[in-house]
Residue frames as qw, qx, qy, qz and C-alpha x, y, z in Angstrom:
[[0.313, 0.027, -0.170, 0.934, 101.58, -32.78, -155.71],
 [0.070, -0.843, -0.527, 0.078, 99.45, -29.98, -154.29],
 [0.005, 0.992, -0.004, -0.126, 100.18, -26.45, -155.45],
 [0.536, 0.724, -0.398, 0.175, 103.44, -27.59, -157.00],
 [0.244, -0.599, 0.685, -0.334, 104.70, -29.02, -153.71],
 [0.496, 0.079, -0.861, -0.087, 105.32, -32.76, -153.29],
 [0.740, -0.459, 0.035, -0.491, 102.97, -34.58, -150.92],
 [0.371, 0.394, -0.802, 0.254, 105.05, -36.57, -148.47],
 [0.241, -0.119, 0.742, -0.615, 102.68, -37.25, -145.54],
 [0.532, -0.184, -0.679, -0.470, 100.02, -39.97, -145.50],
 [0.439, -0.235, 0.559, -0.663, 97.47, -40.86, -142.83],
 [0.402, -0.073, -0.888, -0.213, 96.20, -44.43, -142.37],
 [0.575, -0.325, 0.182, -0.729, 92.85, -44.62, -140.57],
 [0.517, 0.075, -0.852, 0.029, 93.21, -47.85, -138.59],
 [0.233, -0.187, 0.570, -0.765, 90.94, -47.06, -135.63],
 [0.680, -0.115, -0.404, -0.601, 88.03, -49.26, -136.76],
 [0.656, -0.351, 0.510, -0.433, 86.51, -51.77, -134.37],
 [0.198, 0.290, -0.908, -0.229, 86.83, -54.67, -136.83],
 [0.655, -0.004, 0.456, -0.602, 83.33, -55.88, -136.00],
 [0.872, 0.342, -0.144, -0.319, 82.94, -57.99, -139.14],
 [0.476, 0.507, -0.703, 0.151, 86.45, -59.40, -138.80],
 [0.254, -0.315, 0.753, -0.519, 85.78, -60.53, -135.23],
 [0.817, 0.068, 0.132, -0.557, 82.71, -62.49, -136.31],
 [0.548, -0.232, 0.800, 0.077, 83.31, -66.25, -136.35],
 [0.697, 0.496, -0.260, -0.447, 83.41, -68.00, -139.73],
 [0.783, -0.242, 0.573, 0.012, 83.97, -71.76, -139.64],
 [0.818, 0.519, 0.219, 0.114, 84.46, -71.84, -143.41],
 [0.227, 0.911, -0.323, 0.116, 87.54, -69.57, -143.26],
 [0.931, -0.048, -0.164, 0.322, 90.78, -71.54, -143.19],
 [0.003, -0.909, 0.278, -0.310, 93.09, -69.50, -140.94],
 [0.655, 0.119, -0.600, 0.442, 96.27, -70.41, -139.16],
 [0.503, -0.579, -0.515, 0.383, 96.66, -69.72, -135.44],
 [0.295, -0.251, -0.044, 0.921, 98.32, -66.32, -135.91],
 [0.129, -0.249, -0.460, -0.842, 95.70, -65.15, -138.41],
 [0.452, -0.571, -0.664, -0.168, 92.89, -66.33, -136.16],
 [0.458, -0.501, -0.397, 0.618, 94.34, -64.49, -133.15],
 [0.134, -0.106, 0.140, 0.975, 94.72, -61.26, -135.14],
 [0.271, -0.384, -0.599, -0.649, 91.18, -61.59, -136.50],
 [0.468, -0.581, -0.643, 0.174, 89.87, -62.08, -132.94],
 [0.332, -0.398, -0.220, 0.826, 91.47, -58.78, -131.96],
 [0.303, 0.851, 0.417, -0.098, 89.74, -56.95, -134.84],
 [0.125, -0.789, 0.315, 0.513, 92.99, -55.20, -135.78],
 [0.848, 0.487, 0.206, -0.024, 92.89, -56.01, -139.49],
 [0.336, 0.867, -0.366, 0.041, 96.15, -54.31, -140.31],
 [0.263, -0.602, 0.743, -0.130, 98.06, -56.80, -138.17],
 [0.936, 0.120, 0.276, -0.181, 96.65, -59.95, -139.77],
 [0.337, -0.538, 0.661, 0.400, 99.77, -61.84, -140.95],
 [0.834, 0.531, 0.114, -0.100, 100.01, -62.57, -144.67],
 [0.762, 0.337, -0.187, 0.521, 103.64, -63.54, -144.60],
 [0.277, -0.037, -0.347, 0.895, 103.95, -60.28, -142.67],
 [0.139, 0.556, 0.559, -0.600, 101.32, -57.89, -141.26],
 [0.399, 0.673, 0.571, 0.247, 98.83, -56.71, -143.88],
 [0.022, -0.974, -0.089, 0.206, 99.56, -53.04, -143.08],
 [0.499, -0.463, 0.462, 0.568, 103.17, -53.52, -144.17],
 [0.463, 0.355, 0.643, 0.498, 101.99, -53.91, -147.75],
 [0.085, 0.924, 0.363, 0.091, 100.08, -50.63, -147.56],
 [0.326, -0.864, 0.164, 0.348, 103.00, -48.71, -146.07],
 [0.554, -0.179, 0.580, 0.570, 105.38, -50.18, -148.64],
 [0.366, 0.615, 0.576, 0.395, 103.03, -49.06, -151.43],
 [0.086, -0.980, -0.153, 0.091, 102.91, -45.55, -149.95],
 [0.464, -0.627, 0.387, 0.491, 106.71, -45.48, -149.92],
 [0.533, 0.209, 0.636, 0.518, 106.73, -46.61, -153.56],
 [0.195, 0.829, 0.455, 0.261, 104.47, -43.62, -154.33],
 [0.348, 0.529, -0.135, 0.762, 106.95, -41.21, -152.74],
 [0.519, -0.778, -0.067, -0.348, 105.49, -40.74, -149.25],
 [0.482, 0.359, -0.615, 0.511, 108.14, -40.48, -146.54],
 [0.149, -0.139, 0.613, -0.764, 106.00, -39.81, -143.46],
 [0.495, -0.315, -0.717, -0.377, 103.10, -42.00, -142.33],
 [0.297, -0.222, 0.534, -0.759, 100.78, -41.37, -139.39],
 [0.382, -0.219, -0.879, -0.180, 98.74, -44.38, -138.27],
 [0.463, -0.352, 0.171, -0.795, 95.53, -43.53, -136.41],
 [0.477, -0.089, -0.871, 0.071, 94.86, -46.23, -133.81],
 [0.592, -0.667, -0.235, -0.386, 92.75, -46.73, -130.72],
 [0.290, -0.718, 0.517, -0.364, 94.02, -46.73, -127.14],
 [0.834, -0.217, 0.485, -0.151, 93.75, -50.54, -127.10],
 [0.845, 0.531, -0.046, 0.046, 95.79, -51.04, -130.29],
 [0.371, -0.794, 0.462, 0.135, 99.17, -51.28, -128.61],
 [0.826, 0.028, 0.508, 0.241, 100.05, -54.27, -130.77],
 [0.568, 0.763, 0.170, 0.259, 100.34, -51.94, -133.78],
 [0.051, -0.952, 0.266, -0.145, 102.58, -49.44, -132.04],
 [0.689, -0.513, 0.502, 0.100, 104.77, -52.13, -130.51],
 [0.837, 0.280, 0.387, 0.266, 105.35, -53.75, -133.90],
 [0.493, 0.782, 0.086, 0.372, 106.38, -50.59, -135.73],
 [0.162, -0.915, 0.287, -0.231, 108.38, -49.07, -132.89],
 [0.544, -0.587, 0.594, -0.082, 110.18, -52.17, -131.62],
 [0.818, 0.019, 0.573, 0.045, 110.03, -55.06, -134.05],
 [0.696, 0.534, 0.322, 0.356, 110.79, -53.61, -137.48],
 [0.328, -0.485, 0.158, 0.795, 113.28, -51.13, -138.87],
 [0.486, 0.788, 0.378, 0.014, 111.94, -48.68, -141.45],
 [0.508, -0.231, 0.279, 0.781, 114.34, -47.04, -143.89],
 [0.166, 0.362, 0.523, 0.754, 112.03, -45.42, -146.44],
 [0.313, -0.689, -0.342, -0.557, 109.35, -43.95, -144.15],
 [0.038, 0.151, -0.627, 0.763, 109.03, -42.40, -140.72],
 [0.430, -0.468, -0.720, -0.279, 106.03, -43.70, -138.79],
 [0.116, -0.162, 0.463, -0.863, 104.11, -41.76, -136.13],
 [0.202, -0.416, -0.886, -0.016, 100.89, -42.53, -134.28],
 [0.298, -0.262, 0.081, -0.914, 97.74, -40.65, -133.34],
 [0.023, -0.215, -0.929, 0.300, 95.39, -42.03, -130.69],
 [0.404, -0.231, -0.291, -0.836, 91.70, -41.68, -131.48],
 [0.213, -0.047, 0.819, -0.531, 89.52, -42.60, -128.53],
 [0.666, 0.353, 0.431, -0.496, 85.99, -42.72, -129.92],
 [0.429, 0.057, 0.780, 0.451, 85.65, -44.94, -132.98],
 [0.386, 0.588, 0.036, -0.710, 84.39, -42.71, -135.80],
 [0.734, 0.335, 0.577, 0.125, 83.09, -44.35, -138.94],
 [0.139, -0.404, 0.433, 0.794, 84.93, -43.25, -142.07],
 [0.567, 0.203, -0.356, -0.714, 82.41, -44.93, -144.40],
 [0.866, -0.085, 0.318, -0.378, 80.26, -48.05, -144.37],
 [0.915, 0.155, 0.302, 0.217, 82.21, -49.82, -147.08],
 [0.113, -0.863, 0.255, 0.422, 85.55, -48.18, -147.76],
 [0.009, -0.510, 0.740, 0.438, 87.17, -50.50, -150.29],
 [0.770, 0.300, 0.522, -0.213, 85.27, -52.39, -152.98],
 [0.280, -0.084, 0.701, 0.650, 86.12, -53.66, -156.37],
 [0.360, 0.028, -0.359, -0.861, 83.71, -52.97, -159.23],
 [0.687, -0.013, 0.406, -0.603, 80.22, -54.32, -158.66],
 [0.810, 0.334, -0.379, -0.298, 80.73, -56.82, -161.44],
 [0.531, 0.311, -0.743, 0.265, 83.31, -58.59, -159.24],
 [0.097, -0.136, 0.704, -0.690, 81.55, -58.37, -155.86],
 [0.232, -0.415, -0.863, -0.170, 78.52, -60.55, -155.08],
 [0.272, -0.615, -0.162, -0.722, 75.59, -58.41, -153.97],
 [0.754, -0.566, -0.327, -0.060, 75.26, -60.34, -150.71],
 [0.702, -0.202, -0.203, 0.652, 78.78, -59.24, -149.75],
 [0.198, -0.010, 0.017, 0.980, 78.19, -55.60, -150.55],
 [0.040, 0.677, 0.729, -0.089, 74.67, -54.62, -149.48],
 [0.092, 0.983, 0.139, -0.081, 75.59, -50.93, -149.64],
 [0.692, -0.065, 0.137, 0.706, 78.57, -49.14, -151.08],
 [0.044, -0.742, -0.041, 0.668, 79.75, -45.65, -151.85],
 [0.593, 0.522, 0.471, 0.392, 78.98, -44.72, -155.45],
 [0.262, -0.427, 0.090, 0.861, 80.70, -41.69, -156.94],
 [0.425, 0.805, 0.412, 0.040, 78.89, -39.18, -159.11],
 [0.474, -0.300, 0.264, 0.785, 81.38, -37.33, -161.35],
 [0.350, 0.787, 0.137, -0.489, 80.71, -34.25, -163.47],
 [0.772, 0.626, 0.085, 0.065, 81.60, -33.85, -167.14],
 [0.232, 0.851, -0.424, 0.206, 85.01, -32.40, -166.25],
 [0.728, 0.119, -0.625, 0.253, 85.96, -35.37, -164.08],
 [0.031, -0.354, 0.535, -0.766, 85.38, -33.71, -160.71],
 [0.194, -0.287, -0.907, 0.241, 83.56, -35.35, -157.83],
 [0.330, -0.463, -0.230, -0.790, 79.99, -34.14, -157.32],
 [0.627, -0.439, 0.330, -0.552, 78.89, -36.42, -154.51],
 [0.216, 0.150, -0.961, 0.081, 79.25, -39.82, -152.86],
 [0.690, -0.204, 0.036, -0.694, 76.07, -41.67, -152.06],
 [0.300, -0.159, 0.921, -0.191, 75.57, -44.89, -150.10],
 [0.625, 0.225, -0.341, -0.665, 73.70, -47.02, -152.61],
 [0.827, -0.069, 0.513, -0.220, 72.08, -50.46, -152.33],
 [0.230, -0.320, 0.798, 0.455, 74.01, -52.88, -154.52],
 [0.403, 0.408, 0.818, 0.046, 70.77, -54.28, -155.92],
 [0.289, 0.864, 0.259, -0.322, 69.93, -50.85, -157.34],
 [0.029, 0.802, -0.433, -0.411, 73.22, -50.57, -159.23],
 [0.452, -0.191, 0.825, 0.280, 74.26, -53.99, -160.55],
 [0.448, 0.421, 0.741, 0.269, 73.54, -54.29, -164.24],
 [0.184, 0.920, 0.287, -0.192, 73.15, -50.56, -164.86],
 [0.558, 0.761, -0.096, 0.316, 76.41, -50.03, -166.72],
 [0.564, 0.308, -0.400, 0.654, 79.67, -48.44, -165.57],
 [0.524, -0.819, -0.140, -0.187, 79.69, -47.68, -161.85],
 [0.437, 0.469, -0.509, 0.574, 82.62, -46.35, -159.83],
 [0.682, -0.599, -0.403, 0.116, 82.93, -47.23, -156.16],
 [0.091, -0.900, 0.263, -0.335, 84.37, -44.71, -153.71],
 [0.818, 0.048, -0.458, 0.345, 87.64, -46.02, -152.31],
 [0.454, -0.889, -0.060, -0.029, 88.13, -43.16, -149.87],
 [0.713, -0.148, 0.075, 0.681, 91.75, -42.53, -150.78],
 [0.099, 0.968, 0.230, 0.023, 91.99, -38.75, -150.59],
 [0.545, 0.122, -0.066, 0.827, 94.61, -36.12, -151.33],
 [0.199, -0.878, -0.428, 0.078, 93.65, -33.20, -149.08],
 [0.266, 0.499, -0.168, 0.807, 94.70, -29.60, -148.70],
 [0.125, -0.042, -0.630, 0.765, 94.31, -27.75, -145.39],
 [0.433, -0.144, -0.127, -0.881, 90.77, -26.69, -146.30],
 [0.607, -0.220, -0.741, -0.187, 89.51, -30.12, -145.29],
 [0.284, -0.156, -0.687, 0.651, 89.99, -29.15, -141.63],
 [0.282, 0.029, 0.085, -0.955, 87.41, -26.39, -142.03],
 [0.652, -0.084, -0.510, -0.554, 84.94, -28.92, -143.41],
 [0.555, -0.126, -0.791, 0.224, 85.70, -31.43, -140.63],
 [0.081, -0.117, -0.527, 0.838, 85.05, -28.77, -137.98],
 [0.385, 0.091, -0.037, -0.918, 81.80, -27.71, -139.65],
 [0.506, -0.067, -0.750, -0.422, 80.19, -31.03, -140.57],
 [0.638, -0.327, 0.318, -0.621, 77.41, -32.40, -138.39],
 [0.397, -0.164, 0.897, -0.102, 76.83, -35.97, -137.30],
 [0.311, 0.027, -0.762, -0.568, 75.36, -38.41, -139.78],
 [0.742, -0.271, -0.219, -0.573, 72.10, -40.31, -139.36],
 [0.840, -0.102, -0.507, 0.162, 74.17, -42.98, -137.61],
 [0.527, -0.849, -0.022, 0.020, 75.40, -40.46, -135.06],
 [0.778, -0.213, 0.192, 0.560, 78.95, -40.43, -136.39],
 [0.089, 0.853, -0.230, -0.459, 81.29, -37.79, -137.83],
 [0.838, 0.222, 0.449, 0.215, 81.98, -39.20, -141.28],
 [0.342, -0.412, 0.383, 0.753, 84.80, -38.07, -143.54],
 [0.240, 0.331, 0.693, 0.593, 82.85, -38.39, -146.81],
 [0.053, -0.861, -0.507, -0.009, 80.23, -36.01, -145.43],
 [0.305, -0.744, 0.085, 0.589, 82.97, -33.48, -144.70],
 [0.327, -0.061, 0.617, 0.713, 84.13, -33.91, -148.31],
 [0.111, 0.627, 0.699, 0.325, 80.56, -33.37, -149.51],
 [0.184, -0.888, -0.287, 0.310, 80.23, -30.23, -147.39],
 [0.351, -0.515, 0.319, 0.714, 83.49, -28.85, -148.80],
 [0.249, 0.225, 0.704, 0.626, 82.19, -29.43, -152.34],
 [0.018, -0.767, -0.628, -0.130, 78.77, -27.90, -151.67],
 [0.255, -0.878, -0.142, 0.380, 80.26, -24.81, -149.98],
 [0.553, 0.805, -0.067, 0.203, 82.83, -24.32, -152.73],
 [0.449, -0.806, 0.378, 0.077, 85.77, -24.71, -150.38],
 [0.368, -0.403, 0.787, 0.288, 87.40, -27.56, -152.31],
 [0.783, 0.404, -0.220, -0.419, 87.26, -29.46, -155.59],
 [0.616, -0.319, 0.719, 0.043, 88.19, -33.11, -155.96],
 [0.525, 0.469, -0.545, -0.455, 89.33, -34.55, -159.25],
 [0.906, -0.104, 0.338, -0.233, 88.27, -38.18, -159.51],
 [0.052, 0.512, -0.820, -0.251, 90.85, -40.79, -160.50],
 [0.899, 0.127, 0.042, -0.416, 89.15, -43.61, -162.38],
 [0.040, -0.476, 0.877, 0.049, 90.86, -46.98, -162.08],
 [0.890, 0.059, -0.205, -0.402, 89.68, -50.30, -163.48],
 [0.364, 0.353, -0.822, 0.261, 91.56, -52.57, -161.09],
 [0.697, -0.439, -0.565, -0.045, 90.60, -54.99, -158.39],
 [0.172, -0.684, 0.359, -0.611, 90.78, -53.79, -154.80],
 [0.419, 0.006, -0.849, 0.323, 91.87, -55.80, -151.79],
 [0.535, -0.501, -0.024, -0.680, 88.85, -55.92, -149.50],
 [0.469, 0.005, -0.825, 0.316, 89.63, -57.59, -146.18],
 [0.430, -0.446, 0.080, -0.781, 86.55, -56.95, -144.08],
 [0.869, -0.291, 0.173, -0.362, 85.88, -60.48, -142.79],
 [0.571, -0.419, 0.698, 0.103, 87.74, -63.73, -142.12],
 [0.783, 0.384, 0.486, 0.050, 86.50, -65.14, -145.40],
 [0.424, 0.901, -0.091, -0.015, 88.48, -62.47, -147.27],
 [0.421, -0.747, 0.482, 0.179, 91.89, -63.34, -145.83],
 [0.748, -0.014, 0.599, 0.287, 92.73, -66.27, -148.12],
 [0.564, 0.709, 0.332, 0.263, 91.98, -64.36, -151.34],
 [0.029, -0.983, 0.181, -0.018, 93.95, -61.33, -150.15],
 [0.602, -0.534, 0.550, 0.225, 96.90, -63.56, -149.28],
 [0.740, 0.294, 0.522, 0.307, 96.77, -65.04, -152.77],
 [0.362, 0.900, 0.151, 0.190, 96.73, -61.61, -154.42],
 [0.182, -0.931, 0.317, -0.029, 99.70, -60.42, -152.34],
 [0.901, -0.183, 0.313, 0.237, 101.78, -63.54, -152.86],
 [0.727, 0.262, 0.228, 0.592, 105.18, -62.68, -154.28],
 [0.096, 0.918, 0.076, 0.377, 104.92, -58.92, -153.64],
 [0.608, 0.054, -0.382, 0.695, 108.11, -57.52, -152.11],
 [0.331, -0.905, -0.251, -0.087, 107.68, -55.27, -149.08],
 [0.572, 0.141, -0.233, 0.774, 110.28, -52.64, -148.23],
 [0.292, -0.888, -0.352, 0.044, 109.63, -50.22, -145.40]]
């Protein structure tokens, strides 16, 4: 809840180019449908019994969200066609927003703890610095080699609960060194300017990271047996 009001709307940022997923990997054992989806770079539509994004939307519904907006690119018609024509949703209403330029949300948005991720698979990740009261101070892109073995480290998963003040930060933030408008930098600006505070939720659980073809088999294993209800 925010300000005593239930939060019912969620936004899924699915506009990424899927560059790493498109990259060939002869060691990844994929079926024809998974290979075709990986070639398209649309990770949310990779079938694991059913499209991967279904599991995310079902989890949002479990958490009480009733409205979901999926941000896609103009060439991601496969996503819109699936949710508008091929499935019936009873727990959530799904809308779409078209984002034409691909803006980077963060270099590595979903990682498990560094103790479970080989350094070669996570050359940089978002580390969270939290103050004594449990509030976020900053997110910093950190080389994995500089962190592994240094005790308890929390990775930024970029799952945010925003109030309207975030729009002010998004309008005010400048481009990053990579020439992109990055959401974590807007969060950092909001913190530095005193517009918003973010309480950090610390979780010691594994995270499904499906960035490349080699990740698909392990994600499918983790999701095996999970019931999806949209």
